[in-house]
C-alpha positions as CSV (number, residue, x, y, z in Angstrom):
1,M,-0.3,-0.1,0.1
2,L,3.0,2.3,0.3
3,S,6.2,3.0,-2.4
4,K,9.0,0.8,-2.1
5,S,11.1,3.9,-0.8
6,A,8.0,5.0,1.8
7,E,8.4,1.6,3.2
8,A,12.2,1.6,3.3
9,A,12.4,5.4,4.9
10,I,9.7,4.1,7.7
11,A,12.4,1.4,8.5
12,A,15.4,3.5,8.4
13,M,13.6,6.4,10.6
14,G,12.4,3.3,13.1
15,R,16.2,2.3,13.6
16,L,17.1,5.6,14.2
17,A,14.0,6.1,16.8
18,Q,15.6,3.0,18.1
19,A,19.0,4.7,18.8
20,Q,17.4,7.4,20.1
21,C,15.6,6.0,22.5
22,R,18.6,3.7,23.7
23,G,20.8,6.3,24.2
24,E,22.9,5.3,21.2
25,P,25.2,7.5,19.0
26,P,24.6,8.5,15.5
27,L,24.0,6.0,13.5
28,T,26.1,5.9,9.9
29,A,23.5,5.4,6.5
30,V,26.0,2.4,6.3
31,Q,25.1,1.4,9.7
32,V,21.2,1.8,8.9
33,A,21.5,0.1,5.8
34,E,23.2,-2.9,7.4
35,D,20.8,-3.3,10.5
36,R,17.7,-2.7,7.8
37,G,18.6,-5.1,5.2
38,L,18.8,-2.1,2.8
39,Q,21.5,-1.1,0.0
40,R,24.3,1.0,1.0
41,P,23.8,4.0,-1.4
42,Y,19.9,3.9,-1.3
43,A,20.1,3.9,2.5
44,A,22.0,7.2,2.0
45,K,19.5,8.2,-0.7
46,L,16.7,8.0,1.8
47,L,18.5,9.5,4.6
48,T,19.6,12.6,2.5
49,V,15.9,13.2,1.5
50,L,14.8,12.8,4.9
51,S,17.1,15.5,6.1
52,Q,16.0,17.7,3.4
53,H,12.4,17.6,4.9
54,G,13.8,18.5,8.3
55,L,13.4,14.6,9.9
56,V,16.6,13.7,10.6
57,I,19.8,15.6,10.7
58,G,23.1,14.6,9.6
59,T,26.1,15.1,11.1
60,P,29.7,15.0,8.8
61,G,32.8,13.3,9.8
62,P,34.7,10.4,11.8
63,N,32.2,10.8,15.0
64,G,29.0,12.0,12.7
65,G,25.9,9.8,11.5
66,Y,22.5,10.3,11.0
67,R,19.7,11.1,14.5
68,L,16.2,12.3,14.4
69,A,15.2,16.3,14.5
70,R,12.9,15.7,17.2
71,A,11.8,13.3,19.6
72,A,10.3,9.9,18.1
73,A,6.9,10.7,19.4
74,E,7.2,14.1,17.2
75,I,7.4,12.0,13.8
76,S,4.7,10.6,12.6
77,L,4.4,7.8,9.9
78,L,2.9,10.1,7.5
79,Q,5.4,12.4,8.1
80,I,8.0,10.2,6.1
81,V,5.6,9.1,3.6
82,V,4.8,12.1,2.1
83,C,8.3,13.0,1.2
84,F,8.6,10.3,-0.8
85,E,4.3,9.8,-2.1
86,R,2.0,12.5,-2.8
87,P,0.3,14.4,0.0
88,N,-3.1,13.0,-1.1
89,L,-2.7,9.5,-0.6
90,S,-6.3,8.9,-1.9
91,S,-6.0,7.0,-5.6
92,P,-8.4,6.6,-9.0
93,C,-10.8,4.3,-9.0
94,M,-9.2,1.1,-10.7
95,F,-11.5,0.8,-13.3
96,H,-11.4,4.1,-15.3
97,P,-10.3,7.6,-13.3
98,E,-13.8,8.8,-14.0
99,H,-15.9,5.8,-13.3
100,C,-16.3,6.5,-9.5
101,G,-16.9,10.6,-9.9
102,G,-19.2,12.4,-12.0
103,D,-22.3,10.7,-14.0
104,Y,-21.6,7.3,-12.9
105,P,-22.4,4.8,-10.2
106,P,-19.2,4.5,-8.0
107,C,-17.5,1.0,-8.7
108,P,-17.6,-2.5,-7.0
109,L,-14.8,-1.9,-5.0
110,H,-15.2,1.7,-4.0
111,H,-16.9,1.6,-1.0
112,G,-14.4,-0.9,0.6
113,L,-11.6,1.0,-1.0
114,E,-12.4,4.3,0.4
115,R,-12.7,2.6,3.5
116,L,-9.0,0.8,3.5
117,R,-7.3,4.3,2.6
118,S,-8.9,5.7,5.3
119,E,-7.9,3.2,7.9
120,R,-4.5,3.3,6.4
121,D,-3.7,7.3,6.5
122,T,-5.7,6.8,10.2
123,F,-2.6,4.4,10.7
124,L,-0.3,6.3,9.6
125,R,-1.1,9.6,10.9
126,E,-1.6,8.6,14.7
127,T,1.3,6.3,14.5
128,T,4.8,7.3,15.5
129,L,8.1,6.7,15.6
130,A,8.0,6.2,19.3
131,D,6.5,2.9,18.5
132,F,9.7,1.8,17.6
133,C,10.8,2.0,20.8
134,V,9.4,-1.2,22.6
């Protein structure tokens, strides 16, 4: 239900949240990649995007690394997802973009898909990185 990049970014951010909760020092992109089973360049790219959106802080140098920009409880999964996907998380009808709107009745899956999207959006909005700190 999410893009590969959004899922990988949540995994990476979850690892940074764990580091924050455990009082660990900042993590390198290599550490995050290894801990989450990501390719190193891909993890570095994800962390760069997250840094550009103000969700992580990267510090260069031998003792540098990445850490969350705020407390884990202050960062929702939705804030991560919108860095990699359009803010409007709903998508058009599977049958035809105009089928579920305008002059046509809703498609057979319309109400079920809308309910599923709504539940997903609520989960992403209400779930924070603090949930990784257990």
